[in-house]
C-alpha positions as CSV (number, residue, x, y, z in Angstrom):
1,M,1.6,-24.1,5.7
2,G,4.0,-21.7,7.2
3,F,7.4,-20.0,6.6
4,V,10.8,-20.8,8.0
5,T,11.5,-17.9,10.3
6,R,14.7,-19.0,12.0
7,V,17.4,-21.5,11.0
8,A,20.0,-23.1,13.4
9,T,20.5,-26.6,12.0
10,T,18.7,-29.1,9.8
11,S,17.1,-30.5,13.0
12,D,16.4,-27.2,14.8
13,F,14.6,-24.3,13.1
14,D,11.4,-22.2,13.5
15,V,8.3,-22.1,11.4
16,N,6.0,-19.2,12.1
17,G,7.9,-18.5,15.3
18,V,7.5,-22.1,16.6
19,R,10.6,-24.1,17.2
20,I,10.6,-27.3,15.1
21,T,12.7,-30.3,16.2
22,C,13.1,-33.5,14.3
23,G,14.9,-36.8,14.5
24,P,14.6,-40.5,13.5
25,E,10.8,-40.4,13.9
26,T,10.5,-37.6,11.4
27,F,9.8,-38.0,7.7
28,S,10.9,-35.2,5.4
29,M,9.9,-34.3,1.8
30,E,12.6,-32.2,0.2
31,P,11.8,-29.3,-2.2
32,G,10.9,-30.7,-5.6
33,S,10.5,-34.3,-4.4
34,Q,7.4,-36.4,-4.3
35,E,8.4,-38.8,-1.6
36,Y,9.1,-38.7,2.1
37,V,12.4,-39.9,3.4
38,S,13.2,-40.9,7.0
39,G,14.9,-38.3,9.2
40,C,15.4,-34.5,9.2
41,P,15.9,-32.6,5.9
42,A,19.2,-33.3,4.3
43,D,19.8,-29.7,3.4
44,R,19.5,-26.8,5.9
45,P,16.1,-25.1,5.5
46,V,16.2,-21.6,3.8
47,L,14.9,-18.5,5.6
48,G,11.4,-17.7,4.2
49,E,11.0,-21.2,2.6
50,S,7.4,-22.6,2.7
51,V,6.9,-25.7,4.7
52,R,3.9,-27.8,6.0
53,V,4.6,-29.3,9.4
54,F,2.8,-32.2,11.2
55,G,3.7,-33.3,14.7
56,R,3.2,-33.0,18.4
57,F,3.1,-29.5,20.0
58,I,4.9,-29.4,23.4
59,K,3.0,-27.0,25.7
60,G,5.0,-24.4,27.5
61,Q,8.0,-24.7,25.3
62,N,6.7,-23.2,22.0
63,T,8.2,-26.4,20.4
64,L,6.7,-28.9,17.9
65,A,8.3,-32.3,17.6
66,A,7.8,-33.0,13.9
67,T,6.6,-36.2,12.4
68,K,6.3,-34.9,8.8
69,L,8.0,-32.0,7.1
70,D,6.8,-31.0,3.6
71,F,9.0,-28.4,2.0
72,K,7.9,-26.4,-1.0
73,A,10.6,-25.4,-3.5
74,P,10.9,-21.6,-3.7
75,E,10.9,-20.3,-7.3
76,L,10.8,-17.2,-9.3
77,K,8.7,-17.0,-12.4
78,D,9.2,-14.8,-15.4
79,V,9.2,-11.2,-14.2
80,S,8.5,-7.8,-15.8
81,G,8.3,-4.3,-14.4
82,S,9.4,-0.7,-14.3
83,A,11.6,0.7,-11.6
84,V,14.5,3.0,-10.9
85,I,18.0,1.6,-10.8
86,D,19.0,2.1,-7.1
87,A,22.7,1.2,-7.0
88,A,25.8,1.5,-9.1
89,P,25.7,-1.1,-11.9
90,D,28.2,-4.0,-11.9
91,R,29.9,-3.6,-15.2
92,R,31.9,-6.9,-14.9
93,P,29.4,-9.3,-13.3
94,L,31.1,-12.5,-12.2
95,G,30.4,-15.4,-14.6
96,A,28.5,-13.4,-17.1
97,P,29.5,-13.1,-20.8
98,A,31.7,-10.1,-21.8
99,G,29.8,-7.0,-22.5
100,S,27.1,-7.8,-19.8
101,L,25.8,-5.4,-17.1
102,M,24.2,-6.3,-13.8
103,I,21.7,-3.7,-12.5
104,R,19.8,-3.6,-9.3
105,A,16.2,-2.5,-9.7
106,D,12.7,-3.4,-8.6
107,G,14.2,-5.5,-5.7
108,Y,16.0,-7.8,-8.2
109,R,19.4,-8.3,-9.8
110,I,18.8,-8.0,-13.5
111,L,21.5,-9.2,-16.0
112,I,21.7,-7.3,-19.3
113,E,23.4,-9.4,-21.9
114,R,24.3,-8.8,-25.5
115,A,21.3,-10.8,-26.5
116,T,19.0,-8.5,-24.5
117,Q,16.8,-6.4,-26.7
118,T,17.7,-2.9,-25.5
119,T,16.0,0.4,-26.2
120,W,17.6,3.8,-25.3
121,M,15.7,7.0,-24.6
122,G,16.8,10.6,-24.0
123,P,20.5,11.0,-23.3
124,I,21.0,7.3,-22.7
125,H,22.6,5.6,-25.8
126,S,24.6,2.6,-24.4
127,L,25.2,0.5,-21.4
128,G,28.0,2.9,-20.5
129,D,25.4,5.6,-19.9
130,I,23.5,3.6,-17.3
131,T,23.9,4.7,-13.7
132,A,22.0,4.7,-10.5
133,N,19.0,7.0,-10.9
134,T,18.3,5.6,-14.4
135,W,14.9,4.1,-15.0
136,V,14.4,0.7,-16.6
137,E,11.4,-1.1,-18.0
138,Y,12.2,-4.8,-18.4
139,K,11.0,-8.3,-19.2
140,A,13.2,-11.1,-17.8
141,K,13.5,-14.8,-17.0
142,A,14.6,-16.0,-13.6
143,R,17.6,-18.2,-13.0
144,S,17.8,-20.7,-10.2
145,D,20.1,-18.4,-8.2
146,G,17.5,-15.6,-8.1
147,V,19.2,-13.4,-10.8
148,L,16.9,-12.2,-13.6
149,V,18.2,-12.4,-17.2
150,A,16.6,-9.7,-19.3
151,D,14.9,-10.5,-22.6
152,S,14.2,-6.8,-23.2
153,A,15.1,-3.6,-21.4
154,T,14.2,0.1,-22.1
155,F,16.4,2.7,-20.3
156,F,15.3,6.3,-19.8
157,P,16.4,9.2,-17.5
158,N,14.7,10.0,-14.2
159,T,12.7,13.0,-15.2
160,L,9.7,14.6,-13.5
161,M,6.4,12.8,-14.3
162,P,3.3,14.9,-15.2
163,G,2.1,16.6,-12.1
164,E,5.0,15.5,-10.0
165,E,6.5,18.9,-9.4
166,K,3.1,20.4,-8.6
167,A,2.3,17.6,-6.2
168,R,5.6,18.0,-4.4
169,E,4.9,21.6,-3.8
170,K,1.3,21.2,-2.8
171,V,1.4,18.2,-0.5
172,Q,3.7,19.1,2.4
173,Y,3.9,18.4,6.1
174,D,4.9,21.1,8.6
175,P,5.0,19.6,12.1
176,T,5.0,23.1,13.6
177,A,1.9,24.2,11.7
178,A,0.2,20.9,12.3
179,A,0.5,21.3,16.0
180,V,-1.5,24.6,15.7
181,N,-4.2,23.5,13.3
182,G,-5.5,20.7,15.5
183,R,-6.2,17.1,15.0
184,Q,-8.7,15.9,12.3
185,N,-11.4,13.6,13.5
186,A,-11.6,10.1,12.0
187,L,-15.1,10.6,10.5
188,E,-14.0,13.7,8.6
189,A,-10.9,12.0,7.4
190,G,-12.9,9.0,6.2
191,I,-15.3,11.3,4.2
192,V,-12.9,13.9,2.7
193,G,-9.6,12.2,3.1
194,V,-6.6,12.8,5.5
195,D,-5.7,16.5,5.9
196,F,-1.9,16.3,6.2
197,H,-1.7,19.8,7.6
198,R,-3.7,18.7,10.7
199,I,-1.7,15.7,11.8
200,P,0.1,16.6,15.0
201,P,3.6,15.3,15.6
202,W,4.1,12.8,18.5
203,T,5.4,14.5,21.6
204,D,7.9,11.8,22.6
205,A,11.3,13.4,21.7
206,A,13.2,10.1,22.1
207,M,10.9,8.4,19.6
208,Q,11.2,11.3,17.2
209,D,15.0,11.1,17.3
210,R,14.9,7.4,16.8
211,V,12.6,7.6,13.8
212,K,14.7,10.3,12.2
213,A,18.0,8.6,12.8
214,I,16.8,5.2,11.4
215,G,15.1,6.9,8.4
216,K,18.2,8.9,7.6
217,S,20.3,5.8,7.6
218,L,18.2,4.2,4.9
219,I,18.3,7.0,2.3
220,P,20.3,5.6,-0.6
221,S,23.7,7.1,-1.3
222,W,22.9,8.0,-4.9
223,Q,20.0,10.1,-3.6
224,T,22.1,12.0,-1.0
225,G,24.7,12.6,-3.7
226,L,22.4,14.4,-6.0
227,S,22.7,18.2,-6.1
228,A,19.9,20.3,-4.6
229,T,18.9,21.5,-8.1
230,D,18.6,18.0,-9.6
231,P,14.9,17.4,-10.3
232,A,15.3,13.8,-9.0
233,K,16.5,15.0,-5.6
234,I,14.1,14.1,-2.8
235,D,14.4,15.8,0.6
236,F,13.4,12.9,2.8
237,Q,12.0,13.7,6.2
238,F,10.7,11.3,8.9
239,E,8.1,12.3,11.5
240,A,6.4,10.3,14.2
241,V,2.8,11.5,14.3
242,N,-0.4,11.1,16.2
243,G,-2.4,9.9,13.2
244,N,-5.9,8.6,13.0
245,W,-5.7,6.1,10.2
246,G,-4.2,3.2,12.1
247,P,-0.5,2.1,12.5
248,Y,0.4,2.3,8.8
249,V,3.1,4.5,7.3
250,I,2.1,7.2,4.9
251,S,4.6,8.5,2.3
252,L,4.0,12.0,0.7
253,P,5.4,13.0,-2.8
254,D,7.9,15.5,-1.4
255,G,9.6,12.8,0.6
256,V,7.9,13.2,4.0
257,V,7.3,9.8,5.7
258,L,4.7,10.0,8.4
259,V,5.0,7.2,11.0
260,P,2.1,6.7,13.5
261,H,3.5,6.3,17.0
262,Q,1.5,3.0,17.2
263,A,3.7,1.5,14.5
264,V,6.8,2.4,16.4
265,E,5.5,1.0,19.6
266,R,4.7,-2.4,18.0
267,M,8.1,-2.9,16.6
268,Q,10.4,-5.1,18.7
269,N,13.7,-3.7,17.4
270,D,15.3,-1.1,15.1
271,A,15.5,-3.5,12.2
272,Q,11.7,-4.0,12.2
273,L,11.1,-0.2,12.4
274,A,13.7,0.3,9.6
275,A,11.6,-2.1,7.4
276,L,8.6,0.2,7.7
277,L,10.6,3.3,7.0
278,A,12.4,1.6,4.1
279,D,9.1,0.7,2.5
280,G,8.0,4.3,2.9
281,I,11.2,5.5,1.1
282,A,10.7,2.9,-1.6
283,T,7.2,4.2,-2.5
284,V,8.6,7.6,-3.1
285,L,11.7,6.5,-5.0
286,E,9.5,4.4,-7.3
287,K,7.0,7.3,-7.8
288,Q,4.2,5.0,-7.0
289,Q,1.7,7.9,-6.3
290,Y,2.0,9.1,-9.8
291,R,2.1,5.7,-11.5
292,M,-1.0,4.6,-9.7
293,R,-2.8,7.8,-10.6
294,N,-1.8,7.4,-14.3
295,M,-3.0,3.7,-14.3
296,L,-6.3,4.6,-12.7
297,R,-6.8,7.4,-15.3
298,A,-6.2,4.8,-18.0
299,M,-8.9,2.6,-16.5
300,T,-11.6,5.4,-16.9
301,I,-13.5,6.5,-19.9
302,G,-11.6,9.2,-21.7
303,G,-8.7,8.9,-19.4
304,V,-10.3,11.1,-16.7
305,A,-10.0,9.7,-13.2
306,S,-12.1,10.6,-10.2
307,E,-10.9,13.4,-7.9
308,A,-9.8,10.8,-5.4
309,A,-7.3,9.5,-7.9
310,T,-5.6,12.8,-8.5
311,F,-3.3,12.1,-5.6
312,I,-3.1,8.8,-3.8
313,P,-1.0,8.8,-0.6
314,V,0.6,5.4,-0.2
315,V,-0.7,3.8,3.0
316,N,1.0,0.5,3.5
317,L,-1.4,-2.4,4.2
318,A,-4.4,-0.1,4.3
319,A,-7.1,0.4,1.6
320,Y,-6.4,3.2,-0.8
321,A,-9.3,5.5,-0.8
322,G,-9.0,6.2,-4.5
323,L,-8.7,2.5,-5.5
324,V,-11.9,1.1,-3.9
325,A,-14.1,2.5,-6.7
326,F,-12.1,0.8,-9.3
327,G,-12.9,-2.8,-8.1
328,A,-10.6,-5.6,-9.1
329,G,-8.5,-3.4,-11.4
330,G,-7.7,-1.0,-8.6
331,A,-7.0,-3.9,-6.2
332,S,-4.5,-5.4,-8.6
333,I,-2.7,-2.1,-8.9
334,Q,-2.5,-1.9,-5.1
335,V,-1.0,-5.4,-4.8
336,K,1.6,-4.7,-7.6
337,E,2.8,-1.5,-6.0
338,M,2.8,-2.8,-2.4
339,S,4.8,-5.8,-3.6
340,Q,7.4,-3.6,-5.3
341,S,8.0,-1.4,-2.3
342,T,8.4,-4.5,-0.1
343,R,11.0,-5.9,-2.5
344,V,12.9,-2.6,-2.9
345,S,12.9,-2.0,0.9
346,L,15.0,-5.2,1.4
347,D,17.8,-3.7,-0.7
348,L,17.7,-0.5,1.4
349,L,17.8,-2.5,4.6
350,Q,20.8,-4.5,3.3
351,D,22.7,-1.3,2.3
352,A,22.2,0.2,5.8
353,G,23.3,-3.0,7.6
354,Y,19.9,-4.1,9.1
355,D,18.8,-7.7,9.6
356,L,16.7,-8.6,6.5
357,G,15.0,-11.4,8.5
358,Q,13.2,-8.9,10.6
359,A,11.4,-7.3,7.7
360,P,8.6,-9.9,7.2
361,L,8.2,-10.0,11.0
362,A,7.6,-6.2,11.0
363,W,4.6,-6.5,8.7
364,W,3.4,-9.5,10.6
365,L,3.4,-7.6,13.9
366,L,1.9,-4.5,12.3
367,G,-1.3,-6.3,11.5
368,A,-1.9,-7.5,15.0
369,R,-4.2,-5.7,17.4
370,K,-2.3,-7.1,20.3
371,P,0.8,-9.3,20.8
372,K,0.2,-12.9,19.8
373,P,2.2,-15.9,18.6
374,F,2.9,-15.6,14.9
375,E,0.9,-18.7,14.1
376,D,-2.2,-17.0,15.4
377,L,-1.8,-13.9,13.3
378,P,-3.0,-13.4,9.7
379,T,-0.2,-13.3,7.2
380,P,0.0,-9.8,5.4
381,L,0.9,-9.5,1.8
382,Q,4.2,-7.8,2.6
383,T,5.2,-10.7,4.9
384,V,4.5,-13.2,2.1
385,V,6.4,-11.1,-0.5
386,A,9.4,-10.6,1.8
387,Y,9.7,-14.3,2.7
388,H,9.5,-15.2,-1.0
389,M,12.3,-12.8,-1.8
390,L,14.4,-14.1,1.1
391,S,14.0,-17.7,-0.1
392,T,14.8,-16.9,-3.7
393,V,16.8,-13.7,-4.4
394,W,18.4,-13.6,-1.0
395,R,18.6,-17.3,-0.1
396,A,22.4,-17.5,-0.1
397,T,22.9,-14.6,2.3
398,T,20.2,-14.6,4.9
399,Q,20.0,-16.9,7.9
400,T,18.8,-15.2,11.1
401,E,17.5,-15.8,14.6
402,T,13.9,-14.7,15.1
403,P,12.6,-13.4,18.5
404,A,9.1,-14.3,19.6
405,P,6.6,-11.4,19.7
406,G,7.2,-9.1,22.7
407,S,10.5,-10.8,23.7
408,V,12.8,-8.1,22.4
409,P,12.9,-4.5,23.7
410,A,12.0,-1.7,21.3
411,T,15.6,-0.5,21.4
412,A,17.1,-3.8,20.6
413,S,20.0,-4.4,18.3
414,R,20.0,-3.6,14.7
């Protein structure tokens, strides 16, 4: 079973980076069907769609002549969550009943109707008070077009969570000071945790400029429009570093996003690098550090978490040091938060004009120790989540060409 990673025609598309060709000798099972029919699929495959392929691999051409294609219908189940509204609401959504509101939050489009059970908190008293930077907690049912219709929604202002202001002031990264303090060795970091004041910046000025420029392009307009005195304002900064925790991005509560140089070097183009940075931004916007800390405290006797859970830096695709001790419960929290940041990052990429089809490939490449064909690489959680979103929420707007690993220069097009 693989994912559709490129779509040209119904008879020419890629699955896991391998070109699939089909013709009269091919039998296809359409999504939702139980029977094979002769020939290529009648409908053009959807980017991110799951498919099982049988056939003859043609050596030297990275092509598989398909004899059987078994497509799995992409679907969204009932969804619930809590997230910040990260775009201006649509107050007159097309085709919706009068008095409806469409919000963008948690990576979804969520329709608030008159029938939605709404609860207002703080200064928010009606749909007219809802703007970007408002928080929503919701339960919703998915429509076939990927829109969620809310059964219930609670709206509340974006205020500082307990310990948020203190954490922003305490955990900071100063590249000038870090260069003086010296690099922390991996053994020490593994025992006492990463000392963010001892992570030296990467010395490649061109890489630094590229990381900063791409990162800046992804900051949502509602954030840049906040006044400097607004408690929701985040001063995002992006730094390529010589880290010792692997190629995974770390986001700090004050908006600093640390990008190991290894991660930059593995990405084939700007859109893939943007996917990593967008995910880092999303973890901060969604306050995942504080929410994970509060959930972990709730899992302990008396609501007192371990010292490791006081602050949990978000390391994408890596194990959270403070979560291991909490077993399956901690792992489920990790999966939930990582999935959310992946979903939200797609919206940030879309806003900035990057190719969404490159996002799942970025995570796929990040997990590889060396360049390999996609079919030979394990499929990370973020890749699965991104493809699921592309084949459901984004299916009407995303069709893209996919380069093979290593075939596109690091400075390729957006």
